[in-house]
C-alpha positions as CSV (number, residue, x, y, z in Angstrom):
1,M,15.8,20.4,16.9
2,T,13.7,17.2,16.4
3,S,10.2,17.5,15.0
4,T,7.1,15.8,16.3
5,I,4.8,14.0,13.9
6,T,1.1,14.2,14.8
7,E,-1.8,12.6,12.9
8,L,-5.3,14.3,13.0
9,T,-8.7,13.2,11.8
10,I,-10.3,16.1,9.9
11,G,-14.1,16.4,9.9
12,G,-16.3,18.5,7.6
13,M,-14.2,18.2,4.4
14,T,-16.5,17.8,1.4
15,C,-14.1,18.1,-1.5
16,A,-10.5,18.4,-2.5
17,S,-10.4,22.2,-2.2
18,C,-11.4,21.8,1.5
19,A,-8.3,19.6,2.0
20,A,-6.2,22.1,0.2
21,R,-7.4,24.9,2.5
22,V,-6.7,23.0,5.7
23,E,-3.3,22.0,4.4
24,K,-2.5,25.6,3.5
25,K,-3.5,27.0,6.9
26,L,-1.5,24.4,8.8
27,N,1.6,25.0,6.6
28,R,1.4,28.7,7.5
29,L,2.3,27.9,11.1
30,D,6.1,28.3,11.9
31,G,8.1,25.1,11.3
32,V,5.0,23.1,10.2
33,T,4.9,20.7,7.3
34,A,1.4,19.3,6.8
35,T,-0.2,16.9,4.3
36,V,-4.0,16.6,4.3
37,N,-5.6,13.7,2.5
38,Y,-9.2,14.1,1.4
39,A,-9.9,10.4,0.8
40,T,-8.6,9.2,4.2
41,E,-9.8,12.4,6.0
42,K,-6.4,12.5,7.8
43,A,-3.8,15.2,8.3
44,R,-0.1,14.2,8.9
45,V,1.6,17.2,10.6
46,E,5.3,17.5,11.3
47,H,5.7,20.3,13.8
48,P,8.1,21.7,16.5
49,P,7.6,20.2,19.9
50,E,6.6,23.6,21.4
51,L,3.6,23.6,19.1
52,T,0.9,21.5,20.8
53,V,-1.8,19.3,19.4
54,D,-4.3,21.7,20.7
55,D,-2.7,24.5,18.7
56,L,-3.0,22.4,15.5
57,I,-6.6,21.6,16.3
58,A,-7.4,25.2,17.0
59,T,-5.9,26.2,13.6
60,V,-8.1,23.6,11.8
61,V,-11.2,24.8,13.7
62,K,-10.5,28.4,12.7
63,T,-10.5,27.3,9.1
64,G,-14.0,26.0,9.5
65,Y,-13.5,22.3,10.0
66,T,-13.2,19.9,13.0
67,A,-10.0,18.0,14.1
68,E,-9.1,15.4,16.7
69,E,-6.5,12.8,17.3
70,P,-7.5,9.4,15.7
71,L,-9.4,7.1,17.9
72,P,-8.2,3.6,18.4
73,P,-9.8,1.0,16.1
74,A,-13.2,-0.2,17.4
75,P,-13.2,-3.7,18.8
76,E,-14.2,-6.5,16.4
77,P,-17.9,-7.5,16.8
78,E,-18.6,-10.9,18.3
79,P,-19.5,-13.6,15.8
80,D,-23.3,-13.2,16.5
81,E,-23.1,-9.4,16.5
82,T,-23.9,-7.2,13.5
83,P,-21.1,-4.7,12.8
84,A,-22.1,-1.2,13.7
85,E,-22.8,0.9,10.6
86,D,-20.9,4.1,9.9
87,P,-23.2,6.9,11.2
88,E,-22.0,9.3,8.5
89,L,-23.0,6.7,5.8
90,A,-26.4,6.1,7.5
91,S,-27.2,9.8,7.6
92,L,-26.2,10.2,4.0
93,R,-28.4,7.3,2.9
94,Q,-31.4,8.7,4.8
95,R,-31.0,12.1,3.3
96,L,-30.6,10.6,-0.2
97,T,-33.6,8.3,0.2
98,V,-36.0,11.1,1.3
99,S,-34.6,13.5,-1.4
100,A,-34.9,10.9,-4.2
101,V,-38.5,10.0,-3.2
102,L,-39.5,13.7,-3.2
103,A,-37.5,14.8,-6.2
104,A,-38.5,12.0,-8.6
105,P,-42.1,13.4,-9.2
106,V,-40.7,16.9,-9.6
107,V,-38.3,15.8,-12.3
108,L,-40.9,13.7,-14.1
109,L,-43.5,16.5,-14.1
110,A,-40.9,18.9,-15.5
111,M,-39.5,16.5,-18.1
112,V,-42.8,15.0,-19.4
113,P,-45.3,17.8,-20.3
114,A,-48.1,15.1,-20.8
115,L,-48.0,14.5,-17.0
116,Q,-48.6,18.2,-16.2
117,F,-52.0,19.0,-14.8
118,D,-53.5,22.3,-13.6
119,N,-51.5,23.7,-10.7
120,W,-48.8,21.0,-11.0
121,Q,-46.2,23.6,-10.4
122,W,-47.5,24.1,-6.8
123,L,-47.2,20.4,-6.1
124,S,-43.6,20.6,-7.5
125,L,-42.9,23.5,-5.1
126,T,-44.3,21.5,-2.1
127,L,-42.1,18.4,-3.0
128,A,-39.0,20.3,-4.0
129,S,-38.8,22.6,-1.0
130,P,-37.8,19.9,1.6
131,V,-35.2,18.6,-0.9
132,V,-33.6,22.0,-1.3
133,V,-33.8,23.1,2.3
134,W,-33.2,19.8,4.2
135,G,-31.6,17.6,1.6
136,G,-29.2,20.3,0.6
137,L,-28.5,21.4,4.2
138,P,-25.0,20.0,4.3
139,F,-24.0,22.0,1.2
140,H,-25.6,25.2,2.4
141,R,-24.1,24.8,5.9
142,A,-20.6,24.2,4.4
143,A,-21.0,27.1,1.9
144,W,-21.9,29.5,4.8
145,T,-19.0,28.3,6.9
146,N,-16.6,28.8,4.0
147,L,-18.1,32.2,3.2
148,R,-17.5,33.3,6.8
149,H,-13.8,32.3,6.4
150,G,-13.6,34.0,3.1
151,A,-13.3,30.8,1.1
152,A,-15.2,29.0,-1.6
153,T,-15.4,25.2,-2.2
154,M,-17.4,22.8,-4.3
155,D,-20.3,23.2,-1.7
156,T,-20.3,26.9,-2.6
157,L,-21.0,26.0,-6.3
158,V,-23.7,23.5,-5.4
159,S,-25.4,25.8,-2.8
160,V,-25.3,28.9,-5.0
161,G,-26.5,27.0,-8.1
162,T,-29.4,25.3,-6.4
163,L,-30.5,28.2,-4.3
164,A,-30.4,30.5,-7.4
165,A,-32.6,28.0,-9.3
166,Y,-35.0,27.7,-6.3
167,G,-35.0,31.5,-5.8
168,W,-35.8,32.1,-9.4
169,S,-38.6,29.6,-9.2
170,L,-40.1,31.3,-6.1
171,W,-40.0,34.7,-7.9
172,A,-41.6,33.3,-11.1
173,L,-44.3,31.5,-9.0
174,F,-45.2,34.3,-6.6
175,L,-44.4,37.5,-8.6
176,G,-44.4,36.3,-12.2
177,D,-46.8,34.3,-14.4
178,A,-45.5,30.7,-13.5
179,G,-48.1,30.3,-10.7
180,M,-51.1,30.7,-13.0
181,T,-53.5,27.8,-13.4
182,G,-53.0,26.0,-16.7
183,M,-49.3,26.9,-16.9
184,R,-47.3,24.3,-18.9
185,H,-43.5,23.8,-19.0
186,G,-41.3,22.1,-21.6
187,F,-37.9,20.4,-21.0
188,D,-34.8,20.6,-23.1
189,L,-31.4,19.0,-22.7
190,T,-29.8,22.3,-23.7
191,V,-30.5,25.9,-22.5
192,D,-34.0,26.9,-23.8
193,R,-35.0,30.5,-24.4
194,A,-38.3,31.3,-22.7
195,D,-40.1,34.0,-20.8
196,G,-38.3,34.3,-17.5
197,T,-41.5,35.2,-15.6
198,S,-43.1,31.9,-16.5
199,T,-40.1,29.6,-16.2
200,I,-39.4,27.5,-13.0
201,Y,-36.3,25.5,-12.2
202,L,-37.6,23.4,-9.3
203,E,-36.5,20.2,-11.1
204,V,-33.0,21.6,-11.4
205,A,-32.8,22.5,-7.7
206,A,-34.2,19.2,-6.5
207,G,-32.6,17.0,-9.1
208,V,-29.1,18.4,-8.7
209,I,-29.1,18.0,-4.9
210,T,-30.4,14.4,-5.2
211,F,-27.8,13.5,-7.9
212,I,-25.0,15.0,-5.8
213,L,-26.2,13.3,-2.6
214,L,-26.2,10.0,-4.7
215,G,-22.6,10.7,-5.8
216,R,-21.6,11.5,-2.2
217,Y,-23.2,8.3,-0.9
218,L,-21.6,6.0,-3.6
219,E,-18.3,7.8,-3.0
220,A,-18.4,7.3,0.8
221,R,-19.3,3.6,0.3
222,A,-16.5,3.1,-2.2
223,K,-14.0,5.0,0.1
224,R,-14.9,2.6,2.9
225,K,-14.2,-0.3,0.6
226,A,-10.9,1.3,-0.5
227,G,-9.7,1.4,3.1
228,A,-11.1,-2.0,4.0
229,A,-7.7,-3.8,3.5
230,L,-6.0,-1.5,6.0
231,R,-8.8,-1.9,8.5
232,A,-8.6,-5.7,8.1
233,L,-4.8,-5.5,8.7
234,M,-5.3,-3.4,11.9
235,E,-7.9,-5.8,13.2
236,L,-5.9,-9.0,12.5
237,G,-4.4,-9.2,16.0
238,A,-5.9,-11.3,18.8
239,K,-8.1,-9.5,21.3
240,D,-7.2,-11.6,24.4
241,V,-4.5,-14.1,25.3
242,A,-4.0,-17.0,27.7
243,V,-0.9,-16.1,29.8
244,L,1.0,-18.6,31.9
245,R,1.3,-17.5,35.5
246,G,3.4,-20.3,36.9
247,S,1.5,-23.4,35.7
248,T,-1.8,-21.7,35.5
249,E,-3.3,-20.1,32.4
250,V,-4.9,-16.7,33.0
251,R,-6.9,-15.0,30.2
252,I,-6.1,-11.3,29.8
253,P,-6.7,-8.6,27.2
254,V,-3.8,-8.5,24.7
255,T,-3.1,-4.9,25.7
256,E,-1.9,-6.1,29.1
257,L,0.6,-8.6,27.6
258,R,4.3,-7.7,28.2
259,A,7.5,-8.7,26.5
260,G,8.9,-11.8,28.1
261,D,5.5,-13.2,29.1
262,L,4.8,-16.9,28.2
263,F,1.4,-17.4,26.6
264,V,-0.5,-20.4,25.2
265,V,-1.9,-20.6,21.7
266,R,-4.3,-23.5,21.0
267,P,-5.3,-24.8,17.5
268,G,-7.6,-22.3,15.7
269,E,-6.4,-19.3,17.9
270,K,-4.6,-16.3,16.6
271,I,-1.0,-15.8,17.9
272,A,-1.3,-12.8,20.2
273,T,2.1,-11.1,19.4
274,D,5.5,-11.7,18.0
275,G,7.6,-14.2,19.9
276,T,9.6,-17.4,20.0
277,V,8.1,-20.9,20.5
278,T,9.4,-22.4,23.8
279,A,7.3,-25.6,23.7
280,G,5.2,-27.5,21.2
281,A,5.0,-28.0,17.4
282,S,2.4,-26.9,14.9
283,A,1.6,-25.5,11.5
284,V,1.0,-21.7,11.4
285,D,-1.3,-20.0,8.8
286,A,0.4,-16.7,7.9
287,S,-1.7,-16.1,4.7
288,L,-3.5,-13.0,6.0
289,L,0.0,-11.5,6.7
290,T,2.1,-12.7,3.8
291,G,-0.3,-13.8,1.1
292,E,1.4,-17.3,1.3
293,S,-1.3,-20.0,1.2
294,M,0.8,-22.9,2.6
295,P,1.0,-23.1,6.4
296,L,4.5,-22.9,7.9
297,D,5.8,-25.6,10.3
298,V,7.1,-24.3,13.6
299,T,8.8,-26.1,16.5
300,E,10.7,-25.1,19.6
301,G,13.0,-22.2,18.8
302,S,10.9,-21.0,15.8
303,E,9.9,-17.3,15.6
304,V,6.2,-16.6,15.1
305,T,4.4,-13.4,14.2
306,G,1.3,-11.9,15.9
307,G,-1.9,-12.2,13.9
308,C,-1.0,-15.6,12.3
309,V,-3.4,-18.5,13.1
310,N,-2.2,-21.7,14.9
311,V,-3.5,-24.5,12.7
312,S,-2.8,-27.8,14.6
313,G,-0.8,-28.3,17.8
314,R,-0.6,-26.4,21.2
315,L,2.2,-23.9,21.4
316,V,3.8,-22.0,24.2
317,V,5.3,-18.8,23.0
318,R,7.5,-16.2,24.8
319,A,6.4,-12.7,23.8
320,A,9.2,-10.7,22.1
321,A,7.5,-7.5,21.0
322,V,4.1,-6.0,22.0
323,G,1.9,-3.1,20.9
324,A,3.3,-0.8,18.3
325,D,6.6,-2.8,18.1
326,T,5.0,-5.9,16.6
327,R,5.5,-6.8,13.0
328,L,1.8,-6.5,12.3
329,A,1.6,-3.0,13.9
330,R,4.7,-1.8,11.9
331,M,3.1,-3.2,8.7
332,A,-0.2,-1.4,9.4
333,K,1.7,1.9,10.1
334,L,3.7,1.5,6.8
335,V,0.5,1.1,4.8
336,E,-1.3,4.0,6.6
337,D,1.7,6.3,6.0
338,A,1.7,5.4,2.4
339,Q,-2.0,6.1,2.0
340,N,-1.6,9.5,3.7
341,G,1.2,10.5,1.4
342,K,0.9,12.3,-1.9
343,A,2.4,11.6,-5.3
344,E,3.8,14.4,-7.3
345,V,0.9,14.2,-9.8
346,Q,-1.5,14.7,-6.9
347,R,0.2,17.8,-5.7
348,L,-0.5,19.4,-9.1
349,A,-4.1,18.4,-8.8
350,D,-4.3,19.9,-5.3
351,R,-2.9,23.2,-6.6
352,I,-5.5,23.3,-9.3
353,S,-8.3,22.4,-6.9
354,A,-7.3,25.2,-4.6
355,V,-7.9,27.9,-7.2
356,F,-10.6,26.0,-9.2
357,V,-13.7,27.1,-7.3
358,P,-13.0,30.9,-7.4
359,V,-12.2,30.6,-11.2
360,V,-15.5,28.7,-11.8
361,L,-17.5,31.5,-9.9
362,L,-15.8,34.0,-12.2
363,I,-16.6,31.9,-15.3
364,A,-20.3,31.5,-14.2
365,L,-20.5,35.3,-13.7
366,G,-18.8,35.8,-17.1
367,T,-21.3,33.4,-18.7
368,L,-24.3,35.3,-17.2
369,V,-23.0,38.7,-18.4
370,T,-22.0,37.4,-21.9
371,W,-25.3,35.7,-22.5
372,L,-27.2,38.8,-21.4
373,L,-25.2,41.0,-23.7
374,L,-25.5,38.7,-26.7
375,T,-29.1,37.5,-26.3
376,D,-30.8,39.9,-23.9
377,D,-32.5,36.8,-22.6
378,P,-32.3,36.6,-18.7
379,T,-33.8,33.0,-18.6
380,A,-31.2,31.5,-21.0
381,S,-28.4,33.5,-19.4
382,F,-29.3,32.3,-15.9
383,T,-29.7,28.7,-17.0
384,A,-26.2,28.7,-18.6
385,A,-24.6,30.3,-15.5
386,V,-26.3,27.7,-13.2
387,A,-25.1,24.8,-15.4
388,V,-21.5,26.2,-15.1
389,L,-21.8,26.3,-11.3
390,I,-23.2,22.8,-11.1
391,I,-20.9,20.9,-13.5
392,A,-17.6,22.3,-12.3
393,C,-17.0,20.2,-9.2
394,P,-13.3,19.4,-8.6
395,C,-14.1,16.3,-6.5
396,A,-12.9,13.9,-9.1
397,L,-9.5,15.6,-9.1
398,G,-9.2,15.3,-5.4
399,L,-10.2,11.6,-5.3
400,A,-8.1,10.5,-8.3
401,T,-4.8,9.8,-6.4
402,P,-5.9,9.0,-2.8
403,T,-8.5,6.3,-3.7
404,A,-6.1,4.5,-6.1
405,L,-3.4,4.7,-3.4
406,M,-5.7,3.4,-0.7
407,V,-6.8,0.4,-2.8
408,G,-3.4,-0.3,-4.3
409,T,-1.5,-0.2,-0.9
410,G,-4.3,-2.1,0.8
411,R,-4.2,-4.9,-1.9
412,G,-0.4,-5.0,-1.6
413,A,-0.7,-5.5,2.2
414,Q,-3.0,-8.5,1.5
415,L,-0.4,-10.0,-0.8
416,G,2.5,-9.4,1.5
417,I,3.8,-6.2,-0.3
418,L,4.3,-3.0,1.7
419,I,4.6,0.1,-0.4
420,K,6.2,2.9,1.7
421,G,4.8,5.9,-0.1
422,P,3.3,7.3,-3.3
423,E,6.8,8.5,-4.5
424,V,7.7,4.8,-4.8
425,L,5.2,4.3,-7.6
426,E,7.0,6.9,-9.8
427,S,10.3,5.0,-9.3
428,T,8.9,1.6,-10.4
429,R,7.9,3.1,-13.8
430,R,11.5,4.2,-14.5
431,V,13.5,1.2,-13.3
432,D,15.3,-0.8,-16.0
433,T,17.9,-2.8,-14.0
434,V,17.3,-5.0,-11.0
435,V,20.3,-6.0,-8.8
436,L,19.7,-9.1,-6.8
437,D,21.7,-9.9,-3.6
438,K,22.6,-13.6,-3.8
439,T,22.5,-14.9,-0.2
440,G,19.0,-15.0,1.3
441,T,17.4,-13.4,-1.8
442,V,18.1,-15.7,-4.7
443,T,19.3,-18.5,-2.4
444,T,18.0,-19.7,0.9
445,G,21.1,-18.6,2.9
446,R,21.6,-22.2,4.1
447,M,24.7,-24.2,2.9
448,R,24.4,-27.7,1.6
449,L,26.8,-30.3,0.1
450,T,26.3,-30.2,-3.6
451,G,29.3,-32.1,-5.1
452,V,31.9,-34.8,-4.3
453,H,35.0,-35.2,-6.4
454,V,37.5,-38.1,-5.8
455,Y,41.0,-37.7,-7.3
456,G,42.4,-40.4,-9.5
457,G,45.9,-41.0,-10.8
458,G,48.8,-40.0,-8.6
459,Y,46.7,-38.1,-6.1
460,G,44.4,-40.8,-4.9
461,T,44.5,-44.5,-4.3
462,S,42.4,-47.1,-5.9
463,G,40.8,-47.8,-2.6
464,T,39.4,-44.2,-2.2
465,D,35.7,-43.9,-3.1
466,E,33.0,-41.2,-2.5
467,T,31.7,-43.0,0.5
468,E,35.0,-43.2,2.3
469,L,35.9,-39.6,1.4
470,L,32.5,-38.5,2.8
471,R,32.7,-40.7,6.0
472,L,36.1,-39.4,7.1
473,A,35.5,-35.7,6.1
474,G,32.0,-35.8,7.6
475,A,33.2,-37.4,10.9
476,L,35.8,-34.6,11.4
477,E,33.5,-31.7,10.3
478,H,30.7,-33.0,12.7
479,S,32.8,-31.6,15.6
480,S,32.9,-28.1,14.0
481,E,30.3,-25.3,14.4
482,H,31.3,-23.6,11.1
483,P,28.3,-23.4,8.6
484,V,30.4,-25.1,5.8
485,A,31.4,-27.8,8.2
486,R,27.9,-28.4,9.3
487,A,26.7,-28.6,5.7
488,V,29.5,-31.3,5.0
489,A,28.6,-33.2,8.1
490,A,24.8,-33.2,7.3
491,G,25.5,-34.2,3.7
492,A,27.8,-37.0,4.7
493,A,25.3,-38.4,7.3
494,E,22.5,-38.3,4.8
495,R,24.5,-40.3,2.2
496,C,26.6,-42.6,4.5
497,G,24.4,-43.1,7.6
498,E,26.1,-43.1,11.0
499,L,29.6,-41.4,11.0
500,P,32.6,-42.5,13.1
501,V,33.7,-40.5,16.1
502,P,37.1,-38.7,15.7
503,K,39.8,-39.8,18.2
504,T,41.4,-36.3,18.1
505,F,40.1,-33.0,16.7
506,E,41.7,-29.6,16.2
507,N,40.3,-26.4,14.6
508,V,42.7,-24.4,12.5
509,P,41.2,-20.9,12.4
510,G,40.5,-19.6,8.9
511,L,41.9,-22.8,7.3
512,G,39.9,-25.8,8.3
513,V,40.2,-28.8,10.7
514,R,42.5,-31.7,11.4
515,G,42.1,-34.8,13.5
516,S,42.4,-38.6,13.7
517,V,39.5,-40.8,12.4
518,D,39.7,-44.6,12.1
519,G,43.5,-44.4,12.7
520,R,44.1,-41.9,9.8
521,L,45.3,-38.3,10.1
522,V,42.6,-36.4,8.2
523,L,42.8,-32.8,6.9
524,V,39.6,-31.0,5.7
525,G,39.7,-27.3,4.6
526,R,41.3,-24.8,2.3
527,A,44.2,-25.7,0.0
528,A,46.5,-23.6,2.3
529,L,45.8,-26.1,5.1
530,L,47.0,-29.0,3.0
531,A,50.0,-27.0,1.7
532,S,51.0,-26.1,5.3
533,E,51.2,-29.9,6.0
534,G,53.3,-30.6,2.9
535,V,50.4,-32.1,1.0
536,E,50.4,-31.4,-2.8
537,V,47.1,-30.1,-4.2
538,P,46.2,-30.7,-7.9
539,A,46.4,-27.5,-10.0
540,A,42.9,-28.2,-11.5
541,A,41.2,-28.2,-8.1
542,E,38.0,-26.1,-8.1
543,P,38.5,-22.7,-6.4
544,G,36.7,-22.3,-3.1
545,A,36.2,-26.1,-2.8
546,V,36.7,-28.0,0.5
547,H,39.9,-30.2,0.2
548,V,40.2,-33.6,1.9
549,A,43.5,-35.4,2.5
550,W,44.7,-38.2,4.8
551,D,48.0,-39.9,5.3
552,G,49.8,-37.1,3.4
553,V,47.8,-37.5,0.2
554,A,45.1,-35.2,-1.3
555,R,42.1,-37.5,-1.8
556,G,39.4,-35.3,-3.3
557,T,37.2,-32.1,-2.9
558,L,33.8,-31.4,-1.6
559,T,31.6,-28.6,-3.0
560,V,29.4,-26.7,-0.6
561,A,27.0,-24.1,-1.9
562,D,24.1,-22.0,-0.8
563,T,20.8,-23.6,-2.0
564,V,18.9,-21.8,-4.7
565,K,15.3,-21.1,-3.8
566,D,12.8,-23.2,-5.8
567,T,11.1,-20.0,-7.0
568,S,14.1,-17.9,-8.0
569,A,14.3,-19.0,-11.7
570,E,10.6,-18.2,-12.2
571,A,11.1,-14.9,-10.4
572,V,14.0,-13.9,-12.7
573,A,11.9,-14.7,-15.7
574,R,9.1,-12.6,-14.4
575,L,11.4,-9.6,-13.8
576,R,12.7,-10.0,-17.4
577,G,9.1,-10.0,-18.5
578,L,8.7,-6.6,-16.9
579,G,11.5,-5.2,-19.1
580,L,14.2,-5.4,-16.3
581,H,17.8,-6.5,-16.7
582,P,18.8,-8.7,-13.8
583,V,22.3,-8.5,-12.2
584,L,23.5,-10.9,-9.5
585,L,25.6,-9.2,-6.7
586,T,27.5,-11.2,-4.2
587,G,30.6,-11.4,-2.0
588,D,31.1,-15.0,-3.0
589,H,33.7,-16.5,-5.4
590,R,32.9,-15.9,-9.1
591,A,32.7,-19.6,-9.8
592,V,30.0,-20.1,-7.1
593,A,28.1,-17.0,-8.2
594,E,28.2,-17.9,-11.9
595,A,26.8,-21.4,-11.1
596,V,23.9,-19.8,-9.2
597,A,23.3,-17.2,-11.9
598,A,23.3,-20.0,-14.6
599,E,20.7,-22.0,-12.6
600,V,18.3,-19.0,-12.3
601,G,18.9,-17.4,-15.8
602,I,21.0,-14.4,-15.0
603,D,23.7,-13.3,-17.5
604,E,25.5,-10.5,-15.6
605,V,27.4,-11.4,-12.3
606,I,29.2,-9.0,-10.0
607,A,31.1,-11.2,-7.5
608,G,33.7,-10.8,-4.7
609,V,32.1,-7.6,-3.5
610,L,32.6,-6.6,0.1
611,P,29.5,-5.5,2.1
612,E,30.6,-1.9,2.2
613,E,31.2,-1.9,-1.6
614,K,27.7,-2.8,-2.5
615,A,26.4,0.8,-2.5
616,G,29.3,1.7,-4.7
617,V,28.3,-0.9,-7.3
618,I,24.8,0.6,-7.4
619,R,26.3,4.1,-7.9
620,R,28.5,2.8,-10.8
621,L,25.4,1.3,-12.5
622,Q,23.5,4.6,-12.0
623,E,26.5,6.5,-13.5
624,Q,26.1,4.3,-16.6
625,G,22.7,5.8,-17.0
626,K,20.7,2.9,-15.5
627,T,17.8,3.3,-13.2
628,V,18.4,0.6,-10.6
629,A,16.2,-1.5,-8.3
630,M,18.0,-3.4,-5.5
631,V,16.6,-6.5,-3.8
632,G,18.3,-7.6,-0.5
633,D,17.7,-8.8,3.0
634,G,20.7,-8.2,5.2
635,V,22.2,-5.4,7.3
636,N,25.0,-5.4,4.7
637,D,22.4,-4.6,2.0
638,A,20.9,-1.5,3.8
639,A,23.2,1.1,2.3
640,A,22.7,-0.4,-1.2
641,L,19.0,-0.5,-0.8
642,A,19.0,3.2,0.3
643,T,21.3,4.2,-2.6
644,A,19.2,2.4,-5.3
645,D,16.4,4.3,-7.2
646,L,14.1,1.6,-5.8
647,G,14.9,-0.6,-2.8
648,L,13.1,-3.8,-2.2
649,A,13.7,-5.6,1.2
650,M,12.8,-9.2,1.8
651,G,10.6,-9.2,5.0
652,T,12.5,-12.3,6.2
653,G,15.6,-10.1,6.4
654,T,16.8,-7.6,9.0
655,D,15.1,-4.4,10.3
656,A,18.0,-2.3,8.9
657,A,17.3,-3.6,5.4
658,I,13.5,-3.1,5.7
659,E,14.0,0.5,7.1
660,A,16.3,1.4,4.1
661,S,13.9,0.0,1.5
662,D,11.0,1.5,-0.5
663,L,9.1,-1.7,-0.8
664,T,9.0,-4.5,1.7
665,L,8.2,-8.1,0.6
666,V,6.8,-9.7,3.7
667,R,7.6,-13.3,2.6
668,G,11.0,-14.4,1.4
669,D,9.9,-15.3,-2.2
670,L,11.6,-13.4,-4.9
671,R,8.5,-13.8,-7.2
672,V,6.9,-11.2,-4.9
673,A,9.4,-8.6,-6.1
674,A,8.0,-8.9,-9.6
675,D,4.4,-8.7,-8.2
676,A,5.4,-5.6,-6.2
677,I,6.7,-3.8,-9.3
678,R,3.7,-4.9,-11.3
679,L,1.2,-3.7,-8.6
680,S,3.1,-0.4,-8.2
681,R,3.0,0.2,-11.9
682,R,-0.7,-0.7,-12.1
683,T,-1.5,1.7,-9.2
684,L,0.4,4.5,-10.9
685,A,-1.4,3.8,-14.2
686,T,-4.8,3.9,-12.4
687,I,-3.8,7.3,-10.8
688,K,-2.9,8.7,-14.1
689,G,-6.1,7.4,-15.7
690,N,-8.1,8.9,-12.9
691,L,-6.4,12.3,-13.3
692,G,-6.7,12.2,-17.1
693,W,-10.5,11.6,-16.7
694,A,-10.9,14.3,-14.1
695,F,-9.0,16.9,-16.0
696,G,-10.6,15.9,-19.3
697,Y,-14.1,16.0,-17.8
698,N,-13.7,19.5,-16.4
699,L,-12.0,20.9,-19.5
700,A,-14.7,19.5,-21.8
701,A,-17.7,20.1,-19.5
702,L,-17.1,23.8,-18.6
703,P,-17.2,25.1,-22.2
704,L,-20.3,23.0,-23.0
705,A,-22.1,24.5,-20.0
706,A,-21.0,28.0,-20.7
707,A,-22.2,27.6,-24.4
708,G,-25.7,26.6,-23.2
709,L,-25.4,23.0,-24.4
710,L,-26.2,21.5,-21.0
711,N,-29.3,21.6,-18.9
712,P,-28.2,22.2,-15.2
713,M,-29.9,19.0,-14.1
714,I,-28.0,16.9,-16.7
715,A,-24.8,18.8,-15.5
716,G,-25.5,17.7,-11.9
717,L,-25.9,14.1,-13.0
718,A,-22.6,14.2,-15.0
719,M,-20.8,15.8,-12.1
720,A,-21.9,13.1,-9.7
721,F,-21.0,10.4,-12.2
722,S,-17.5,11.9,-12.6
723,S,-16.6,11.3,-8.9
724,V,-18.2,7.8,-8.8
725,F,-16.3,6.8,-12.0
726,V,-12.9,7.8,-10.4
727,V,-13.6,5.8,-7.2
728,T,-15.0,2.8,-9.1
729,N,-12.0,2.8,-11.4
730,S,-9.7,2.7,-8.4
731,L,-11.6,-0.2,-6.9
732,R,-10.6,-2.4,-9.8
733,L,-7.2,-2.7,-8.2
734,R,-8.8,-5.0,-5.5
735,R,-8.8,-7.7,-8.2
736,F,-5.0,-7.5,-8.8
737,S,-3.5,-11.0,-8.4
């Protein structure tokens, strides 16, 4: 039975353990496979058709969170409009600003005894109370919701820690000696032993909430920046379009455009959707889509992509694909799917986050009991236990992978590199061999005349020269539609000018052509064609060359080859620089393949391979212990791309190739393959760096807090910094070039 894939936007998640809980609940449903991403706040759910979206939403709501199907992207603001601010970000900033203004005097009074005056503690209580109650409300509300569902998250740690500090302060002020006039209070970076009845922790309660709000705000801003590339990609398309109704232009929203409609694109306008130019000529700027800075020339018959900008002339385009079927929409979907996925390293982090909070609560309780037993000092015991609660936030663990993935895949989309999923990143690290399909990948896929060889001695006559050979062969080939014939005809016309018109012409299938030109019986084609007419071919003739004969004598050969792309040699050098061994794979003759390989700097050539044999070649290399990347662009490459450890499809190629690949290179430049592998490796390194920091931070911080070496307020600052560090480190990928 086929499964349905539904995407949900999850609300109310505040840390990685929240995402782990929602994921666990969804996966308990029969036949459901769910992935919940904390950074993107999305759930991707594969479920049986009989399970409705409402059932999935109800499950999430029962877990204590909100869920809804994603809303369509908001329309772009007009040029004179200010973009609407994210309400969640605005609310966070307001809560942070008020809390910071109120908490600053509380922290200063507690940390600098010289500032303390008679009854300063009551001013601290007045200022700290709104911070704890209103500023910390999101934490308390989330902790209560989780408690009702029998769960604990990072909010539980913050809420329990700050309310405990605030509650202790209230007890000391109203029932102990801390409220007495003239009370003074010292501050220590570590746990200080003191009389519990005269010790207040208002600076801990207010300071921790403010620091964590600051961390949340910076994290939310950074997450918006991390997803900016995908939002830009989704908003690239035109909003309206001038459709031709007869000879009249009618402006309609782009959502009403249908395949087959003719629409007009004026200079400076975005092309509304994918299509074919039916009239006009222009240059098209595709840089936002491909990363390629040079505009592309288009004329009648050229294919154009939605989202590109028409630079110069007026174009009339016939719409080929609309909505979700356009290239731009498919690119955005690929990037979004990749950002919602999880690498293997993140799954480990998620498993740890899921059990982390209950373990920390036990450690905090153990710290309290141990200190009481060893010191009989309730103040020091309480302070150490609160420090454990505050410092142990698993947020950095939950953000380590998704933020790096968001920025890495988004930057890739800007450069014309589409990474299909996080698993791909692991593959790029291991690859040691890169197999390059020749036609359309290393070469342009367009044939051209590359060499002319005139026979001497007994095979030619003194009157035969290159011009005559080209004129007669070109004249005959001009009447043929074969790609090789067209290359010969084009090359001959370029070198000789106007060509004569054949008097007679006959196509000999699989062998070549024959006909009468300028009163001569001319043969152009394979050696077998000449042999069938009783014409002797020199033994030294180049294999695969086009033979030319007339009047019963072989006159020379023409060499036709696929043109090597200008950037291929540089691309091969870059791939070698990444530690990869390049191999050229082709169905062409070995001589032709070796000539191309020599031109671009490849040593190993596998030639004469049939399309269905390409996947077998990849398997043989894998059996030799190699980890293989394959770069190709055609339907005949799809099986090989799927078989390879890492498949890279040129975006100029077929849908079958793109579907089978792991990475899609939007423009047909082989250098982008090296960039793609470099970006993937850099993203993976960033993920591992983030996870290393997050694990290391928690492993080091917990023992310090339990040992009484951290004041709870310093612990709160360190915890907030941990999350901000991870997100900021990920944002460095935006500078990848």
